N, C-alpha and C positions, 0 to 999 in steps of 0.2 A: 398691596399685596392683599387678597380675601383673608377674612381674619380666620378661616378654617386653616387655610394654609400656614400662616402666622403661628397659630398654636400647635399645627402638626409637627412643623420645625423646631419649635422651642422644647417641646417633649422629646428631640432627639439629642438635646444638649444636657450634662450633668449640672444640676442644681440642689444642691444641699444633700436633702434626704431622700429624693430619687436618683441619687448618683449611679448606686448599685444598678438601677434598672437600665440606666444609660449605657453602662458597661456591658450589661447582657445585650443591649441593641447592637454595641459595636462588636460584640462576638459573633452576634448574627450574620452583621456585614461581612466580618473576616471569613466566616465559613462560608458564606456564597462566593465570594472572591478566591477561596481557595478551591471550591469545586468547580467553578467554572474554567479558573487557570488550568487546572489539572485534566479536565475535559478537552480542553482546546489543546494543550500540550501532547497529551496520549493520541488524539485523532491525528494530530500533524505528525507525530512519529510514525504513526501506522500508516497514513499516507505517503510520507517520503520512503518507507521501507518498501512499499507496494511498487511505488515507481521506479525504485532503483532497482530490484528485482526484475522489474519488467523489463527494463532497457538493458539487462544483462542477459535474458532469456533472448531478447530480441536482438542482441550483438550477435549471437549464432542460429537462433530459430527465424524462419522466415514468417512474415505477417500472413502468408497464404500459401497452402501447397495445393497443386492438382496432381493426382497420381491416378495409376490404374489398379482395379481392384486384386489383380494378379500379380502387381510390384512391377508392371511393366507398360510403358507408354510409347506405342510406335506413332511414328510421325509427329516427333514432338515439337520439330520445327514449325509445323503448321498451327499447333497447338499454342506454342510461344507467341507466335505472331497474331492471334486471336486475342489472346490474354493481354498483351500489351496495349491493345487497343480499348480494354475495359476503362470507364471512368476511375479514377484516383490510383490507378496502377502506373509506378513510375519504371519499375525494371524486373525483369523476369529472367531466370538463369534454370539450366537443367540441372538434374542430379542422380546420381546413382546411390542405391541405399542398401547397405547389407550389414550382416555382422559377421565378426572373425574373432580369433585367439591371436594375440601378439606374441612372439616368442623373442627373447634378446637376453643373453648371458645366463640360460638357464630361468630366466623370471617369465612368467605366462600370466596373461592379463586377457581376459573378454573385452569387447567394445563394440562401438560402431563405426563402420567404415562409411564414408561420405565421399563419391566421386563428384568432383565439382570443376566447372570450367571458370579459373582464377579471376580471368577479367570481368566474367559476367556474376561470378559470386560476389564480388567486392561491391557490385553496384547493389545486390540486394541485402547482404548484412557486412557488417565492419568489421569482419575478422582481421582483416588487413592491419587495423590499426592496434590489435591488440596481439600483434606477434613480437613475442619477446628475444625470439633468434630466427634469422633468416627470414625469407618474405614468402607471402602465398603465391607469387609467381614464379616461383622457382618449381612449382608442380607444373612440370613440362611433359607432353605426351611422348610414351616411350622411354622416359626415364625413370620410370617407376619410384619417383620420391614421394614422401610423405611427412603431412604436417601432423605432428601431436599435440595435444593437451599436455599443459605443462605437469601435471599430476600424474598422468599416465606415463610420461617420459622419465619421470623420477622414479615411478614403480619398476619401470623397466630396465632402469639404469643407463639410459642412454641419451646422448646429445646430438646436435648437429655432425652429419658427417657419419654416423654409426648406422650399422644394419640392423632391421627388422624383419623378422620373417613373420608373415602374414596367413594364417590358415584358416580356410572358409568351410562352412557346412558342406556347400556342395563338394561331393568326392568324385573321384575317378573308379570307374568299376574295372576291377582286375580278377584274374582266377583266385587270388587271396582274399578277395572282398572289398569292399570299398574303402578308398583312402583319400583322405581328404586332400583337396588342393592346396597346394601352398606357394607363396611367391616371397622372394626375398626384396624389401624395399628399403631405399637409403633415406634416412632422415633429413630433410632440406629445411624444416621449421619448427618450431615450438611454440604455441599459442598459449595465452592465458586471458580468460572473460571474467575469472572470479567468480565463476558457477561450478562447485564442485562434480555437478552432474556431467557437465561438459569438459572440464580441465582433467575428469579423471577416466572418461571413456570414450572419447570421440577422436578419431584419426580424419584426415582429409588426404585423398590421392585426388590425382588428374581423372577428369571424366572418362578418357579413352582408356586409360590403365583399369580402372574400374569395369568397364564395358569388356574389357579382355579378360580381366579375371574372372568377371560373372558371367562370361560366355553370354553376353546381350546383345551381340552385334551393334546395329546401331540407334538399337531403344535405349530408353532411360526410365528410371522408377517414377519420374515426374518433372514436375515443374515448379518452382519457388518463386514467390512474388513479393514485392515491397510496394505498401503502400504512401501514399503521402501523408495517411492518419492510420495509425494502427488500430484505433477505435473502430473504425469503419468497417474492420476484417469479418464481423459476424454479419454485417448487412450485404456486404458484397458476396460472400458466402452464398448466401441466400439467393441472390440473383444469379449467380452463376450454376447452381443446381440443375434450373430446368434446362439450361442451354449446354448442360455437358451431362447427360443421365446415364451414359456408361463410363464415367469419371467418378472418381472419388475426390470432394472438395473438403478441406478442413482448413482450419485457421489455428492460430497462435493460442486462443482461449480453449480449444479443443485439446490440444497438447498439453497444456498445464492446467486442466479443469479443476483437478482437484486442489492445487496449491492455491490459486485465485479465489477458489469456493470456501476453502479454510480461512483466507486472511479476511473475507468480506463476513464471513460468519463471526468470527474473532472480533472484529470492527464494530460490527453490529452490538455484540454482547456488551464491549467493554462502552458503547456509548451509552448502553441500558443502565448497567452498573453504577458510572460514573453520574450520569442524571439522576439517580437515586440519591448520589452523595448531596448534589445539589439542590433536591428535593428536601432530604433532611436538614439542611443549613437554612432553606428557605422557610420551614415548616417551623423552625427554631423560632421566627417572627410570631407564629401564633402565641408562644408561651410569653415572649416577650410583651406583646399587644395584650394578652390578657393582663397581664401584672400591671401593665399601665393602665389599663381600664380600672382595675380595682383600687389602685392608688389614687387615682383620680375623681373618684365616686363623686365627692363634695363640689369639685370644679365642674363636672358636667352636670349636676343638679343646678347650679349657679348659671349657668349657661343655658339651660332649659327654663328658668325662670327669667332670665332676662331676653328670653324670646327666640332662642335658638331652635331651630328644627331638628326633628329626630335624624334626617338626611344631613343637615350640616354637622351634626356630632359624628355620623357615621364617614362624611369626608375626613375629618380632623384626622381619625386613626388611620383611613385607608390611606391618606398622605404622607402619615408617618411610615408606616410600612413598606409603601411604594419608594419612598425617598429612599429608605434602608436598602430595599434591593435594587434598585437604581445605582446607589454607590456601590454597593457589592459586585453588582454585575460588570461595570464598568472598571472597576479596578481589577477584577479577575480577569476580564476581556483583554486588558491594556499590558496587565503583566503576563498573560499566558501568550499572547502574540509575541512579546518582546522577549521571551526565552525561547519560544519555537524557532523563532528567526535567528537566534544566536546559540543554537544548542552545539554547533560546531566549536565554539569556543567556551562553553560552561562545562560539556562532559569531558574535553582533556584536562581541564582543572580540577574537575572531581576524580579523575583515574589518578592524577599526582597525588592528592591527599590521600585517598584511600590506599594506594600503592597498587591496582588491581584493574584489570579490564574490564570494563561494564559488558562488552560484546566481545565473544569469539568468534573469529571467523569460520572455524571448525564447524561450528554449531548453527550460525544466525547467516553464513553466506558472505556476511559485512562485518567489518570490525568496528563499526562507527553508528552514531545514531543519526539517520538521517533525517531530515523534516521539510514538509513540504505544506505550508498553511494554505489551506484552502478557504476564500472568504466566505463561501457559501456554508460551511460549516461553523464558521465564527458566527457569522449572523443567524444560523440557527439556535445554536447553542446560547445566544444573547437574547432571542426571543422566548426562548423554553424558560430560562432563568426569571426573566421579566415576568411572566406570566404566572411562573409558580410564586414567585413573591407577591403578585397582586391578587392571586387566589388566597393565599395565605393571611390575607389581611381584612376577608369578608367576614368571617366568625367573630373575631374580638370587635368588628366595628359594628357589626350588627347587634351584639349584646351590649356596646357601648349605647347605641341609639333607644335601646327598652331600658334604660335606667329611667326608674321614677324619682321624680325630686323630693317628693315627701319622703319616701323609704331612705333616700340616700342622706339627707340633712335632718333624719329623725335624732341622730345622737351626735349633730355637730353643736 
């Protein structure tokens, strides 16, 4: 072992009068470990939250939508045939979108009405597996059946088999003025996707029934697409726009842009804040090494008189600080990953101890802490922590290398 490494490692251990300095070194190591672990855990939770919400949004929202600027898409069959031939497109389904008022038992709620073809719709989104009562296939043409979100059904006080009157903004002109068109539907299903926005305002009806209600003939509002990779939606959208200049092409990131932008900004800010915590812990090494350098002035002078170069003296203290940084970083990375991978077990234990829920589904849309450990984040955090620790050793090591043996040994 090089003598620089031998002496640097020796200074990390408590020996008689420098025990306090070694204790400060231990505190620095623990501080770095806590900062790294906290950063990994928080980013994993934010990644998991984003992934979970994205999955719930895509359980109802399509990856890509092609629609007319006036809300009508004639010859949608030809457009659908062309779209399913595009790369990465695995399914396509027509839809009719409108708004209306739902009336039942004296309760009135506004919401979105979506006309769908059940078999094709199940290929684009997985609403079918979110049905808590009835089936999506019960939406047969001419039967005027309706599938409601669970929260919307609760607000209206209806269940499967009950009647709901749907009133649309488009009305009939009469001598008495405009009278909104209305139609009575039978509730044939209730779905729950655990997204309050959809559960409280979305109703699905058969595509043909929606066309009759909106007097659209054989036209539809647009075509919804499913891709083999949702993250490719923006790229495919840009490639489709020149091919369909007369149509509007949007993807799931457009319809939920504000939410995902807010999550991304929050994640970026949390990364900066928690990195500062790691930086504070890393720079504790500066004070630790300065104390060591002050305490070891005589040792440094003796090493210099024995022939040690300033570079060797600098290496001694850089090794001491670097080892402390490596130990703290590795301890933090290992503990952070272990905790992030087992949050589903740890959080319920904490909730039972404190007797309260950490997350409320009414506020956060989910009632548990999801976690998605991304190894790219872990490696980035580890590298940043190691660089900060190494940077913190430069000044104390440089100061030690400038020690003059005669001055240090004058009063010894």
